[in-house]
PQR file of N, CA, C, O and H, with PARSE charges and radii, in Angstrom:
ATOM      1  N   MET A   1      96.667  97.040  86.745 -0.4000 1.5000
ATOM      2  CA  MET A   1      95.680  97.021  87.676 -0.0000 2.0000
ATOM      3  C   MET A   1      96.264  95.981  88.951  0.5500 1.7000
ATOM      4  O   MET A   1      96.547  94.923  88.390 -0.5500 1.4000
ATOM      5  N   ALA A   2      96.543  95.866  90.375 -0.4000 1.5000
ATOM      6  CA  ALA A   2      96.484  94.915  91.414 -0.0000 2.0000
ATOM      7  C   ALA A   2      95.487  95.070  92.460  0.5500 1.7000
ATOM      8  O   ALA A   2      94.870  96.036  92.911 -0.5500 1.4000
ATOM      9  H   ALA A   2      96.313  96.726  90.831  0.4000 1.0000
ATOM     10  N   THR A   3      95.512  94.001  92.675 -0.4000 1.5000
ATOM     11  CA  THR A   3      94.466  93.406  93.866 -0.0000 2.0000
ATOM     12  C   THR A   3      95.372  93.526  95.364  0.5500 1.7000
ATOM     13  O   THR A   3      96.433  92.923  95.525 -0.5500 1.4000
ATOM     14  H   THR A   3      96.012  93.217  92.309  0.4000 1.0000
ATOM     15  N   TYR A   4      94.755  94.402  96.392 -0.4000 1.5000
ATOM     16  CA  TYR A   4      95.483  94.905  97.719 -0.0000 2.0000
ATOM     17  C   TYR A   4      94.699  94.505  98.644  0.5500 1.7000
ATOM     18  O   TYR A   4      93.549  94.946  98.670 -0.5500 1.4000
ATOM     19  H   TYR A   4      93.893  94.891  96.260  0.4000 1.0000
ATOM     20  N   ASP A   5      95.058  93.757  99.426 -0.4000 1.5000
ATOM     21  CA  ASP A   5      94.257  93.290 101.038 -0.0000 2.0000
ATOM     22  C   ASP A   5      94.835  94.265 102.256  0.5500 1.7000
ATOM     23  O   ASP A   5      95.993  94.648 102.424 -0.5500 1.4000
ATOM     24  H   ASP A   5      95.992  93.399  99.405  0.4000 1.0000
ATOM     25  N   TYR A   6      93.690  94.530 103.024 -0.4000 1.5000
ATOM     26  CA  TYR A   6      93.894  95.479 103.738 -0.0000 2.0000
ATOM     27  C   TYR A   6      92.903  95.325 105.149  0.5500 1.7000
ATOM     28  O   TYR A   6      91.680  95.200 105.075 -0.5500 1.4000
ATOM     29  H   TYR A   6      92.750  94.219 102.888  0.4000 1.0000
ATOM     30  N   LYS A   7      93.661  95.357 106.423 -0.4000 1.5000
ATOM     31  CA  LYS A   7      93.002  95.302 107.481 -0.0000 2.0000
ATOM     32  C   LYS A   7      92.866  96.389 108.625  0.5500 1.7000
ATOM     33  O   LYS A   7      93.742  96.576 109.469 -0.5500 1.4000
ATOM     34  H   LYS A   7      94.654  95.459 106.483  0.4000 1.0000
ATOM     35  N   CYS A   8      91.767  97.027 108.564 -0.4000 1.5000
ATOM     36  CA  CYS A   8      91.570  97.754 109.541 -0.0000 2.0000
ATOM     37  C   CYS A   8      92.119  97.694 111.195  0.5500 1.7000
ATOM     38  O   CYS A   8      91.765  96.764 111.920 -0.5500 1.4000
ATOM     39  H   CYS A   8      91.055  96.874 107.878  0.4000 1.0000
ATOM     40  N   ARG A   9      92.859  98.598 111.599 -0.4000 1.5000
ATOM     41  CA  ARG A   9      92.993  98.409 113.205 -0.0000 2.0000
ATOM     42  C   ARG A   9      92.102  98.813 113.972  0.5500 1.7000
ATOM     43  O   ARG A   9      91.965  98.286 115.076 -0.5500 1.4000
ATOM     44  H   ARG A   9      93.146  99.352 111.010  0.4000 1.0000
ATOM     45  N   LYS A  10      91.413  99.693 113.614 -0.4000 1.5000
ATOM     46  CA  LYS A  10      90.086 100.374 114.046 -0.0000 2.0000
ATOM     47  C   LYS A  10      89.182  99.153 114.639  0.5500 1.7000
ATOM     48  O   LYS A  10      89.116  98.600 115.736 -0.5500 1.4000
ATOM     49  H   LYS A  10      91.524 100.122 112.718  0.4000 1.0000
ATOM     50  N   CYS A  11      88.621  99.024 113.583 -0.4000 1.5000
ATOM     51  CA  CYS A  11      87.181  97.873 113.623 -0.0000 2.0000
ATOM     52  C   CYS A  11      87.491  96.671 113.365  0.5500 1.7000
ATOM     53  O   CYS A  11      86.625  95.923 113.819 -0.5500 1.4000
ATOM     54  H   CYS A  11      88.675  99.474 112.692  0.4000 1.0000
ATOM     55  N   GLY A  12      88.560  95.957 112.700 -0.4000 1.5000
ATOM     56  CA  GLY A  12      89.102  95.164 112.422 -0.0000 2.0000
ATOM     57  C   GLY A  12      88.477  94.355 111.024  0.5500 1.7000
ATOM     58  O   GLY A  12      88.475  93.161 110.727 -0.5500 1.4000
ATOM     59  H   GLY A  12      89.264  96.564 112.331  0.4000 1.0000
ATOM     60  N   HIS A  13      87.957  95.553 110.323 -0.4000 1.5000
ATOM     61  CA  HIS A  13      86.851  94.795 109.114 -0.0000 2.0000
ATOM     62  C   HIS A  13      88.593  94.889 107.794  0.5500 1.7000
ATOM     63  O   HIS A  13      89.404  95.810 107.696 -0.5500 1.4000
ATOM     64  H   HIS A  13      87.959  96.524 110.564  0.4000 1.0000
ATOM     65  N   THR A  14      88.552  93.520 107.022 -0.4000 1.5000
ATOM     66  CA  THR A  14      89.312  93.369 105.801 -0.0000 2.0000
ATOM     67  C   THR A  14      88.535  93.470 104.979  0.5500 1.7000
ATOM     68  O   THR A  14      87.349  93.148 104.910 -0.5500 1.4000
ATOM     69  H   THR A  14      87.893  92.772 107.101  0.4000 1.0000
ATOM     70  N   PHE A  15      89.533  94.159 103.996 -0.4000 1.5000
ATOM     71  CA  PHE A  15      89.097  94.492 102.670 -0.0000 2.0000
ATOM     72  C   PHE A  15      90.174  94.605 101.578  0.5500 1.7000
ATOM     73  O   PHE A  15      91.309  94.872 101.972 -0.5500 1.4000
ATOM     74  H   PHE A  15      90.497  94.420 104.052  0.4000 1.0000
ATOM     75  N   GLU A  16      89.982  94.443 100.306 -0.4000 1.5000
ATOM     76  CA  GLU A  16      90.525  94.550  99.143 -0.0000 2.0000
ATOM     77  C   GLU A  16      90.325  95.624  98.288  0.5500 1.7000
ATOM     78  O   GLU A  16      89.151  95.890  98.030 -0.5500 1.4000
ATOM     79  H   GLU A  16      89.060  94.226  99.986  0.4000 1.0000
ATOM     80  N   VAL A  17      91.296  96.382  97.730 -0.4000 1.5000
ATOM     81  CA  VAL A  17      91.570  97.290  97.128 -0.0000 2.0000
ATOM     82  C   VAL A  17      91.843  97.077  95.784  0.5500 1.7000
ATOM     83  O   VAL A  17      92.841  96.368  95.651 -0.5500 1.4000
ATOM     84  H   VAL A  17      92.250  96.166  97.939  0.4000 1.0000
ATOM     85  N   ILE A  18      91.291  97.452  94.645 -0.4000 1.5000
ATOM     86  CA  ILE A  18      91.969  96.945  93.236 -0.0000 2.0000
ATOM     87  C   ILE A  18      92.501  98.345  92.610  0.5500 1.7000
ATOM     88  O   ILE A  18      91.654  99.213  92.398 -0.5500 1.4000
ATOM     89  H   ILE A  18      90.481  98.028  94.754  0.4000 1.0000
ATOM     90  N   THR A  19      93.738  98.584  92.332 -0.4000 1.5000
ATOM     91  CA  THR A  19      93.987  99.779  91.747 -0.0000 2.0000
ATOM     92  C   THR A  19      95.658  99.822  90.623  0.5500 1.7000
ATOM     93  O   THR A  19      96.393  98.843  90.497 -0.5500 1.4000
ATOM     94  H   THR A  19      94.425  97.879  92.504  0.4000 1.0000
ATOM     95  N   SER A  20      95.827 100.775  90.159 -0.4000 1.5000
ATOM     96  CA  SER A  20      97.160 100.997  89.506 -0.0000 2.0000
ATOM     97  C   SER A  20      98.142 100.957  90.533  0.5500 1.7000
ATOM     98  O   SER A  20      97.782 101.312  91.655 -0.5500 1.4000
ATOM     99  H   SER A  20      95.230 101.571  90.262  0.4000 1.0000
ATOM    100  N   LEU A  21      99.449 100.549  90.339 -0.4000 1.5000
ATOM    101  CA  LEU A  21     100.335 100.566  90.964 -0.0000 2.0000
ATOM    102  C   LEU A  21     100.806 101.770  91.475  0.5500 1.7000
ATOM    103  O   LEU A  21     101.138 101.806  92.660 -0.5500 1.4000
ATOM    104  H   LEU A  21      99.742 100.260  89.428  0.4000 1.0000
ATOM    105  N   SER A  22     100.931 103.241  90.438 -0.4000 1.5000
ATOM    106  CA  SER A  22     101.234 104.485  90.584 -0.0000 2.0000
ATOM    107  C   SER A  22     100.058 104.836  91.717  0.5500 1.7000
ATOM    108  O   SER A  22     100.540 105.379  92.711 -0.5500 1.4000
ATOM    109  H   SER A  22     100.661 103.212  89.476  0.4000 1.0000
ATOM    110  N   GLU A  23      98.664 104.645  91.766 -0.4000 1.5000
ATOM    111  CA  GLU A  23      97.806 105.154  92.280 -0.0000 2.0000
ATOM    112  C   GLU A  23      97.733 104.287  93.934  0.5500 1.7000
ATOM    113  O   GLU A  23      96.803 104.457  94.722 -0.5500 1.4000
ATOM    114  H   GLU A  23      98.272 104.205  90.959  0.4000 1.0000
ATOM    115  N   HIS A  24      98.653 103.577  94.133 -0.4000 1.5000
ATOM    116  CA  HIS A  24      98.965 102.699  95.311 -0.0000 2.0000
ATOM    117  C   HIS A  24     100.149 103.278  96.000  0.5500 1.7000
ATOM    118  O   HIS A  24     100.402 103.080  97.188 -0.5500 1.4000
ATOM    119  H   HIS A  24      99.408 103.439  93.493  0.4000 1.0000
ATOM    120  N   GLU A  25     101.006 104.154  95.024 -0.4000 1.5000
ATOM    121  CA  GLU A  25     102.347 104.716  95.455 -0.0000 2.0000
ATOM    122  C   GLU A  25     101.773 105.993  96.122  0.5500 1.7000
ATOM    123  O   GLU A  25     102.176 106.279  97.250 -0.5500 1.4000
ATOM    124  H   GLU A  25     100.801 104.315  94.058  0.4000 1.0000
ATOM    125  N   ARG A  26     100.922 106.726  95.545 -0.4000 1.5000
ATOM    126  CA  ARG A  26     100.304 107.842  95.863 -0.0000 2.0000
ATOM    127  C   ARG A  26      99.625 107.833  97.313  0.5500 1.7000
ATOM    128  O   ARG A  26      99.919 108.610  98.221 -0.5500 1.4000
ATOM    129  H   ARG A  26     100.595 106.493  94.629  0.4000 1.0000
ATOM    130  N   GLU A  27      98.566 106.710  97.375 -0.4000 1.5000
ATOM    131  CA  GLU A  27      97.765 106.812  98.836 -0.0000 2.0000
ATOM    132  C   GLU A  27      97.727 105.319  99.161  0.5500 1.7000
ATOM    133  O   GLU A  27      96.815 104.556  98.844 -0.5500 1.4000
ATOM    134  H   GLU A  27      98.327 106.078  96.637  0.4000 1.0000
ATOM    135  N   PRO A  28      99.275 104.875 100.101 -0.5600 1.5000
ATOM    136  CA  PRO A  28      99.454 103.963 100.262  0.2800 2.0000
ATOM    137  C   PRO A  28      98.242 103.031 101.206  0.5500 1.7000
ATOM    138  O   PRO A  28      98.067 101.814 101.135 -0.5500 1.4000
ATOM    139  N   ARG A  29      97.511 103.996 102.067 -0.4000 1.5000
ATOM    140  CA  ARG A  29      96.771 103.488 102.964 -0.0000 2.0000
ATOM    141  C   ARG A  29      95.594 104.146 102.750  0.5500 1.7000
ATOM    142  O   ARG A  29      95.548 105.264 103.262 -0.5500 1.4000
ATOM    143  H   ARG A  29      97.653 104.984 102.125  0.4000 1.0000
ATOM    144  N   PRO A  30      94.322 103.673 101.953 -0.5600 1.5000
ATOM    145  CA  PRO A  30      92.897 103.741 101.818  0.2800 2.0000
ATOM    146  C   PRO A  30      92.244 103.519 103.213  0.5500 1.7000
ATOM    147  O   PRO A  30      92.671 102.807 104.122 -0.5500 1.4000
ATOM    148  N   ALA A  31      91.045 104.333 103.187 -0.4000 1.5000
ATOM    149  CA  ALA A  31      90.304 104.518 104.338 -0.0000 2.0000
ATOM    150  C   ALA A  31      89.382 103.119 104.372  0.5500 1.7000
ATOM    151  O   ALA A  31      89.076 102.490 103.359 -0.5500 1.4000
ATOM    152  H   ALA A  31      90.699 104.912 102.449  0.4000 1.0000
ATOM    153  N   CYS A  32      89.010 102.769 105.700 -0.4000 1.5000
ATOM    154  CA  CYS A  32      87.805 101.469 105.707 -0.0000 2.0000
ATOM    155  C   CYS A  32      86.878 101.824 104.906  0.5500 1.7000
ATOM    156  O   CYS A  32      86.941 102.947 104.405 -0.5500 1.4000
ATOM    157  H   CYS A  32      89.259 103.280 106.523  0.4000 1.0000
ATOM    158  N   PRO A  33      85.911 101.042 104.629 -0.5600 1.5000
ATOM    159  CA  PRO A  33      84.890 101.323 104.033  0.2800 2.0000
ATOM    160  C   PRO A  33      83.940 101.123 104.920  0.5500 1.7000
ATOM    161  O   PRO A  33      83.000 101.909 105.037 -0.5500 1.4000
ATOM    162  N   LYS A  34      84.081 100.022 105.665 -0.4000 1.5000
ATOM    163  CA  LYS A  34      83.469 100.008 107.260 -0.0000 2.0000
ATOM    164  C   LYS A  34      83.337 101.331 107.990  0.5500 1.7000
ATOM    165  O   LYS A  34      82.279 101.956 107.922 -0.5500 1.4000
ATOM    166  H   LYS A  34      84.845  99.384 105.569  0.4000 1.0000
ATOM    167  N   CYS A  35      84.300 101.749 108.639 -0.4000 1.5000
ATOM    168  CA  CYS A  35      84.461 102.954 109.691 -0.0000 2.0000
ATOM    169  C   CYS A  35      85.375 104.032 109.326  0.5500 1.7000
ATOM    170  O   CYS A  35      86.045 104.590 110.195 -0.5500 1.4000
ATOM    171  H   CYS A  35      85.159 101.241 108.695  0.4000 1.0000
ATOM    172  N   GLN A  36      85.467 104.471 107.672 -0.4000 1.5000
ATOM    173  CA  GLN A  36      86.246 105.140 107.454 -0.0000 2.0000
ATOM    174  C   GLN A  36      87.559 105.812 108.296  0.5500 1.7000
ATOM    175  O   GLN A  36      87.907 106.990 108.380 -0.5500 1.4000
ATOM    176  H   GLN A  36      84.922 104.018 106.967  0.4000 1.0000
ATOM    177  N   SER A  37      88.105 104.668 108.845 -0.4000 1.5000
ATOM    178  CA  SER A  37      89.081 104.840 109.598 -0.0000 2.0000
ATOM    179  C   SER A  37      90.435 104.660 108.573  0.5500 1.7000
ATOM    180  O   SER A  37      90.559 103.779 107.722 -0.5500 1.4000
ATOM    181  H   SER A  37      87.822 103.711 108.777  0.4000 1.0000
ATOM    182  N   LYS A  38      91.476 105.805 108.911 -0.4000 1.5000
ATOM    183  CA  LYS A  38      92.789 105.684 107.760 -0.0000 2.0000
ATOM    184  C   LYS A  38      93.541 104.698 108.378  0.5500 1.7000
ATOM    185  O   LYS A  38      94.384 104.160 107.660 -0.5500 1.4000
ATOM    186  H   LYS A  38      91.375 106.520 109.603  0.4000 1.0000
ATOM    187  N   GLU A  39      93.448 104.308 109.573 -0.4000 1.5000
ATOM    188  CA  GLU A  39      94.645 103.414 110.324 -0.0000 2.0000
ATOM    189  C   GLU A  39      94.369 102.286 109.883  0.5500 1.7000
ATOM    190  O   GLU A  39      93.801 101.662 110.779 -0.5500 1.4000
ATOM    191  H   GLU A  39      92.764 104.745 110.156  0.4000 1.0000
ATOM    192  N   THR A  40      94.535 101.299 108.380 -0.4000 1.5000
ATOM    193  CA  THR A  40      94.522 100.496 107.949 -0.0000 2.0000
ATOM    194  C   THR A  40      96.540  99.970 107.766  0.5500 1.7000
ATOM    195  O   THR A  40      97.593 100.607 107.742 -0.5500 1.4000
ATOM    196  H   THR A  40      94.997 101.806 107.652  0.4000 1.0000
ATOM    197  N   GLU A  41      96.219  98.743 107.692 -0.4000 1.5000
ATOM    198  CA  GLU A  41      97.395  98.307 107.148 -0.0000 2.0000
ATOM    199  C   GLU A  41      97.472  96.555 105.980  0.5500 1.7000
ATOM    200  O   GLU A  41      96.823  95.510 106.030 -0.5500 1.4000
ATOM    201  H   GLU A  41      95.363  98.226 107.711  0.4000 1.0000
ATOM    202  N   GLN A  42      98.277  96.903 105.329 -0.4000 1.5000
ATOM    203  CA  GLN A  42      98.210  96.048 103.998 -0.0000 2.0000
ATOM    204  C   GLN A  42      98.852  95.002 104.379  0.5500 1.7000
ATOM    205  O   GLN A  42      99.968  95.017 104.898 -0.5500 1.4000
ATOM    206  H   GLN A  42      98.805  97.752 105.288  0.4000 1.0000
ATOM    207  N   LEU A  43      97.968  93.715 104.068 -0.4000 1.5000
ATOM    208  CA  LEU A  43      97.850  92.417 104.521 -0.0000 2.0000
ATOM    209  C   LEU A  43      99.315  91.735 103.183  0.5500 1.7000
ATOM    210  O   LEU A  43      99.401  92.378 102.137 -0.5500 1.4000
ATOM    211  H   LEU A  43      97.061  93.703 103.646  0.4000 1.0000
ATOM    212  N   VAL A  44     100.036  90.832 103.328 -0.4000 1.5000
ATOM    213  CA  VAL A  44     100.832  89.993 102.494 -0.0000 2.0000
ATOM    214  C   VAL A  44     100.351  88.802 102.660  0.5500 1.7000
ATOM    215  O   VAL A  44     100.482  88.157 103.701 -0.5500 1.4000
ATOM    216  H   VAL A  44      99.966  90.309 104.178  0.4000 1.0000
ATOM    217  N   GLU A  45      99.832  88.466 101.774 -0.4000 1.5000
ATOM    218  CA  GLU A  45      99.264  87.121 101.426 -0.0000 2.0000
ATOM    219  C   GLU A  45     100.798  86.088 100.641  0.5500 1.7000
ATOM    220  O   GLU A  45     101.871  86.385 100.117 -0.5500 1.4000
ATOM    221  H   GLU A  45      99.725  88.990 100.929  0.4000 1.0000
ATOM    222  N   PRO A  46     100.032  84.775 100.986 -0.5600 1.5000
ATOM    223  CA  PRO A  46     101.403  84.048 100.527  0.2800 2.0000
ATOM    224  C   PRO A  46     100.699  83.448  98.746  0.5500 1.7000
ATOM    225  O   PRO A  46      99.619  82.876  98.594 -0.5500 1.4000
ATOM    226  N   VAL A  47     101.536  83.750  97.806 -0.4000 1.5000
ATOM    227  CA  VAL A  47     101.914  83.072  96.461 -0.0000 2.0000
ATOM    228  C   VAL A  47     102.052  81.866  96.420  0.5500 1.7000
ATOM    229  O   VAL A  47     102.530  81.281  97.391 -0.5500 1.4000
ATOM    230  H   VAL A  47     102.413  84.215  97.929  0.4000 1.0000
ATOM    231  N   ASN A  48     101.695  81.239  95.366 -0.4000 1.5000
ATOM    232  CA  ASN A  48     102.144  79.947  94.927 -0.0000 2.0000
ATOM    233  C   ASN A  48     102.236  80.040  93.341  0.5500 1.7000
ATOM    234  O   ASN A  48     101.221  79.915  92.656 -0.5500 1.4000
ATOM    235  H   ASN A  48     101.307  81.714  94.577  0.4000 1.0000
ATOM    236  N   VAL A  49     103.230  80.218  92.898 -0.4000 1.5000
ATOM    237  CA  VAL A  49     103.622  79.871  91.484 -0.0000 2.0000
ATOM    238  C   VAL A  49     103.864  78.246  91.196  0.5500 1.7000
ATOM    239  O   VAL A  49     104.240  77.264  91.837 -0.5500 1.4000
ATOM    240  H   VAL A  49     104.055  80.320  93.454  0.4000 1.0000
ATOM    241  N   ILE A  50     103.500  78.501  90.088 -0.4000 1.5000
ATOM    242  CA  ILE A  50     103.255  76.909  89.563 -0.0000 2.0000
ATOM    243  C   ILE A  50     104.230  77.357  87.769  0.5500 1.7000
ATOM    244  O   ILE A  50     103.895  78.314  87.070 -0.5500 1.4000
ATOM    245  H   ILE A  50     103.195  79.298  89.567  0.4000 1.0000
ATOM    246  N   THR A  51     105.146  76.590  87.490 -0.4000 1.5000
ATOM    247  CA  THR A  51     105.451  76.745  86.148 -0.0000 2.0000
ATOM    248  C   THR A  51     106.088  75.753  85.766  0.5500 1.7000
ATOM    249  O   THR A  51     106.686  74.986  86.521 -0.5500 1.4000
ATOM    250  H   THR A  51     105.418  75.813  88.058  0.4000 1.0000
ATOM    251  N   SER A  52     106.016  75.648  84.362 -0.4000 1.5000
ATOM    252  CA  SER A  52     106.160  74.384  83.659 -0.0000 2.0000
ATOM    253  C   SER A  52     107.592  73.878  83.186  0.5500 1.7000
ATOM    254  O   SER A  52     108.102  74.763  82.500 -0.5500 1.4000
ATOM    255  H   SER A  52     105.530  76.271  83.749  0.4000 1.0000
ATOM    256  N   ARG A  53     108.397  72.801  83.305 -0.4000 1.5000
ATOM    257  CA  ARG A  53     109.127  72.539  83.097 -0.0000 2.0000
ATOM    258  C   ARG A  53     109.437  71.915  81.675  0.5500 1.7000
ATOM    259  O   ARG A  53     108.764  70.994  81.213 -0.5500 1.4000
ATOM    260  H   ARG A  53     107.982  72.082  83.862  0.4000 1.0000
ATOM    261  N   LYS A  54     110.530  72.500  81.005 -0.4000 1.5000
ATOM    262  CA  LYS A  54     110.595  71.889  79.233 -0.0000 2.0000
ATOM    263  C   LYS A  54     112.123  71.270  79.422  0.5500 1.7000
ATOM    264  O   LYS A  54     112.683  70.711  78.479 -0.5500 1.4000
ATOM    265  H   LYS A  54     111.077  73.248  81.380  0.4000 1.0000
TER
END
């Protein structure tokens, strides 16, 4: 399972969806939970990875 962040282009609401990769590929643009619009875009958030040095 993965978490995807989205923003609605119609009302500006931001929300997250927790779904499997296969489900995300089938339905890449979920409806906005606030206004039900399908005009959503996936947000790309920065990722910080910390590794140990051995």
